[in-house]
C-alpha positions as CSV (number, residue, x, y, z in Angstrom):
1,W,-12.3,-0.2,-6.5
2,V,-11.2,-3.7,-7.4
3,F,-10.5,-4.3,-3.7
4,V,-14.1,-3.2,-3.0
5,N,-15.6,-5.3,-5.7
6,V,-13.7,-8.4,-4.7
7,M,-14.5,-8.0,-1.1
8,N,-18.2,-7.5,-1.9
9,S,-18.2,-10.9,-3.6
10,L,-16.8,-12.5,-0.4
11,L,-19.3,-10.6,1.8
12,K,-22.2,-11.5,-0.5
13,S,-21.4,-15.2,-0.4
14,R,-21.4,-15.0,3.4
15,N,-24.6,-12.9,3.7
16,L,-22.7,-10.0,5.1
17,N,-23.3,-6.3,4.4
18,Q,-21.5,-5.0,1.3
19,I,-19.3,-1.9,1.3
20,N,-18.5,1.0,-1.0
21,L,-15.2,2.8,-1.6
22,N,-15.7,5.3,1.2
23,D,-16.4,2.4,3.7
24,Y,-13.2,0.7,2.5
25,R,-11.0,3.8,3.0
26,K,-12.7,4.4,6.3
27,Y,-12.0,0.9,7.8
28,F,-9.0,-0.7,5.9
29,G,-5.9,-1.1,7.9
30,F,-3.2,-3.4,9.3
31,P,-3.2,-6.1,10.4
32,V,-5.6,-7.0,7.6
33,I,-7.3,-9.6,9.7
34,N,-8.8,-6.9,11.9
35,Y,-10.3,-5.2,8.8
36,Y,-12.0,-8.6,7.9
37,K,-13.3,-8.9,11.5
38,H,-14.8,-5.3,11.3
39,L,-16.7,-6.3,8.1
40,G,-18.3,-9.2,10.0
41,F,-16.1,-12.3,9.2
42,D,-16.3,-14.8,12.0
43,F,-13.0,-16.6,12.3
44,E,-14.4,-19.1,14.8
45,K,-16.6,-20.4,11.9
46,E,-14.1,-20.0,9.1
47,S,-10.4,-19.6,9.1
48,F,-8.8,-16.4,7.9
49,D,-6.7,-18.6,5.7
50,I,-9.9,-19.5,3.7
51,S,-11.3,-16.0,3.2
52,G,-7.9,-14.3,2.9
53,T,-6.8,-16.8,0.2
54,E,-10.1,-16.5,-1.6
55,F,-9.8,-12.7,-1.7
56,I,-6.2,-12.8,-3.0
57,N,-7.1,-15.4,-5.7
58,M,-10.0,-13.3,-6.9
59,Y,-8.0,-10.0,-6.7
60,M,-5.0,-11.5,-8.7
61,A,-7.4,-12.7,-11.4
62,R,-8.4,-9.0,-11.9
63,C,-5.2,-7.1,-11.1
64,H,-4.6,-6.6,-14.9
65,E,-7.6,-4.2,-14.8
66,L,-5.8,-1.7,-12.6
67,Q,-4.0,1.4,-13.9
68,L,-1.4,3.6,-12.2
69,H,-2.7,6.7,-10.6
70,Q,-2.2,9.9,-12.7
71,G,1.1,11.5,-11.9
72,V,2.9,8.4,-10.6
73,R,5.3,8.1,-13.6
74,E,6.1,11.8,-13.3
75,V,7.0,11.4,-9.7
76,L,9.1,8.4,-10.4
77,D,10.9,10.3,-13.2
78,Y,11.4,13.3,-10.9
79,F,13.4,11.3,-8.4
80,K,15.2,9.4,-11.2
81,N,16.3,12.6,-12.9
82,L,17.7,13.9,-9.6
83,G,19.7,10.7,-9.3
84,I,17.9,9.6,-6.1
85,A,17.7,5.9,-5.6
86,Q,14.1,4.5,-5.3
87,S,13.0,1.3,-3.6
88,L,9.5,-0.3,-3.5
89,V,8.5,-2.1,-0.3
90,S,5.1,-3.7,-0.2
91,A,2.9,-5.7,2.2
92,S,2.0,-7.8,-0.9
93,S,3.7,-11.1,-1.3
94,Q,6.8,-11.1,-3.6
95,V,5.0,-13.4,-6.1
96,M,1.9,-11.1,-6.2
97,L,4.0,-8.0,-6.4
98,D,6.0,-9.3,-9.4
99,Q,2.8,-10.3,-11.2
100,I,1.1,-6.9,-10.6
101,L,4.2,-4.9,-11.6
102,S,4.5,-6.8,-14.8
103,N,1.4,-4.7,-16.0
104,Y,3.2,-1.3,-15.7
105,D,6.8,-1.4,-16.9
106,I,8.1,0.6,-13.9
107,N,10.5,-2.0,-12.4
108,D,13.6,-0.2,-13.8
109,Y,12.9,2.8,-11.6
110,F,13.7,0.8,-8.5
111,V,17.0,-0.4,-7.1
112,R,15.1,-3.1,-5.2
113,I,11.5,-4.3,-5.2
114,L,10.6,-6.1,-2.0
115,G,7.5,-8.0,-1.1
116,T,6.7,-10.3,1.8
117,D,6.8,-14.0,2.0
118,N,3.0,-14.4,2.5
119,H,-0.3,-13.0,1.1
120,Y,-1.7,-11.9,4.4
121,A,0.2,-8.5,4.5
122,Y,2.4,-9.6,7.5
123,G,6.0,-8.6,7.7
124,K,6.4,-5.3,5.9
125,E,7.9,-3.6,9.0
126,T,10.6,-6.3,9.3
127,L,11.3,-6.2,5.6
128,T,11.7,-2.5,5.6
129,K,14.1,-2.5,8.6
130,E,16.3,-5.1,6.9
131,W,16.3,-3.1,3.7
132,M,17.2,0.1,5.5
133,K,20.2,-1.7,7.0
134,D,21.3,-2.9,3.6
135,L,20.9,0.5,2.0
136,G,23.3,2.0,4.5
137,F,21.6,5.4,4.5
138,H,20.9,7.4,7.6
139,P,17.1,7.3,8.2
140,K,16.8,11.0,7.7
141,E,18.2,10.5,4.2
142,V,15.2,8.3,3.3
143,L,11.7,9.6,2.5
144,F,8.8,7.2,2.6
145,I,5.9,7.8,0.3
146,G,2.8,5.6,1.0
147,D,-0.9,5.5,1.2
148,T,-1.7,3.9,4.6
149,I,-1.3,4.6,8.2
150,H,1.0,1.6,8.4
151,D,3.4,3.3,6.0
152,K,3.7,6.3,8.4
153,D,4.0,3.9,11.4
154,I,6.9,2.1,9.7
155,A,8.6,5.4,8.8
156,D,8.3,6.5,12.4
157,V,9.8,3.2,13.6
158,V,12.9,3.6,11.4
159,G,13.2,7.3,12.0
160,S,12.4,8.6,8.5
161,D,10.1,11.3,7.1
162,C,6.9,10.2,5.4
163,I,4.4,11.7,3.0
164,L,1.1,10.1,2.2
165,V,-1.3,10.0,-0.8
166,S,-5.0,9.7,-0.2
167,K,-5.9,8.0,-3.5
168,G,-5.1,4.6,-2.1
169,H,-6.4,2.4,0.7
170,V,-7.1,5.0,3.4
171,S,-9.2,8.2,3.5
172,K,-7.6,11.6,3.6
173,E,-9.1,12.3,7.0
174,R,-7.5,9.2,8.6
175,L,-4.2,9.9,7.0
176,Q,-4.1,13.5,8.2
177,K,-4.4,12.3,11.8
178,T,-1.0,10.7,11.5
179,G,0.6,14.1,11.3
180,A,2.2,13.4,7.9
181,S,1.8,15.7,4.9
182,V,-1.1,14.3,2.8
183,F,-1.7,14.8,-0.9
184,E,-4.8,13.9,-2.9
185,E,-2.7,13.7,-6.2
186,S,0.7,12.1,-6.5
187,I,1.9,14.9,-8.8
188,K,1.5,17.4,-5.9
189,I,4.5,15.7,-4.2
190,I,6.8,17.4,-6.8
191,D,5.4,20.8,-6.0
192,W,5.8,20.2,-2.3
193,L,9.4,19.0,-2.6
194,D,10.3,22.0,-4.8
195,G,8.9,24.3,-2.1
196,G,5.7,25.2,-3.9
197,N,3.5,24.3,-0.9
């Protein structure tokens, strides 16, 4: 909802149609510039650097308002208690990621927290491939958990399994089209892994 509110501020200032949460989850994707174009931004009149940076600055000013989804800590604890190493790889810049995570006290769950070197959501695939090499695990020993089609695409590229949660950036319907298992609630991941569903 913060992404929607911030984007609506940008759209309003440019006399473009505003969106709701359903619109956001219906159209958001990677590369992010294509999402902006779909919303009506004209990058012949204004550089993506301008609107993209404006969005990030407004979002970061409000990121402290966000809360973890219900069940996230339980899932993190589940893997921790099994002795399974966890990593966090994000399309967010490392600077943004560090600032956002400071609100939640979850850093200790992860052996590594990796963000990109830019705030335009470029480079997550390369970052993930490099980290997979460093980990030294076979791709089938790694499970991706994400909330975008891009997460499934990256998992496919490296050869790992992926499950998706539909409380994030992308609608359940779009996520299901990837062929991945999709859950509306994070906590359902535990039941699925334990053979409950």
